[in-house]
Structure formats: structure tokens, C-alpha cells
N, C-alpha and C positions, 0 to 999 in steps of 0.2 A: 352352672359356672362355665361349662365348656362353650355354650352358645355366646356368652359375653365375650370371652377370649377371641372367638372367631369374628365377631362383629368389630372388635378392636382391631384385628389384624386386617381386615377388609378395609377399614377406615385408614389405617396407617399405608397401605398399598395404594388407595385412591389419592391420599394427600402427596404421596411421593410422586405419582403419575402426573397430578396437576402441576406439581412444583416443577417437573421437567418440561412440561409443555409450556409453562410461564417463562422458563428461563430465557434471557436476552440471547440474541445472535451475537457470536463472537467474531466480528468481523476484524479483519487485520488490515492495517494501512502500511503499506510497503513504500518506501521512499528510496529512490535511486538518484545519486548525484554524479556529476562529471565536471572535471576542470578542463576547459578548452584553451589549449596553447599550441604554438608551432612545435614545441618539444614533445608534445603528446601525439602528433601526426605520424603517420607511418609512410614514407620515411620522415624522420623529424626535419623541421625547417626552421629558419631563423626570422619567422614573422614575430612581430611585436605585438600583435592582436591577441586579446585575451578574452575569456569568457566563462560562463558557467551554465551548467543546465540542471534541472530537477524534474523528475518524474514522480508523481504520487500516485499510486493504485490502491483502490479499496477493494479488497478481495471479495466483500460481500455483495457489492452492488455492481462490480466489475466495470467501474467507472475510473478514468484516469484523467489526470490534469498534469500539465507540463509548463515550464517556464524556461526560456533560453534568453540570456543576457550576454551581449558582447560589445567590445570597443577596440578601438585602435586600427580598425581596417584602413589600409592605405588605398584600396581600389574599390570600385562597386562589386557587389555581391554578383557572383556569376552562376551559382548553383549549389546545391546543398544534397547531402546523401546520407 
């Protein structure tokens, strides 16, 4: 009877180990957003231009995608930082 218990225990441990190995990766998607406006500049200004930005990071693959939209500029773009 003792041998049977030992085999059952071994089978349970093996099944648990296989289950852990087959577990899916738990990637996390992190999303960052920003509102673009003259009031959010340092120092604040009276620009009527507005926009938004979004950055999405996959912590599993370490890949990032971004999107920036803007409108209302009254002059040509001269630079970004």
C-alpha cells in the first residue's frame, strides 16, 4: 500500500510541475496618456493649439507603440523635445 501512495504523490508532483511549465506568460500592457495644451507647458502660455499623446508598452515583449495628434498650430513646427 505504501508504494501506491508514493507513486500517486510522484504523479501529483509531476502534474503540478507540468502545469506550471504550461502556464501562459503574464504580459502586462501599460498605457500612458498626455493632454497637450498651452496651459500644460512650463511656463504656461496662451496657445490655442491642442493635442493628445498615447504610449502603449508591452512589458513581455518590451515593444512600444505611440500616437500623437495635434491641431490648431498657427505657425510651422520648429522642433520637438
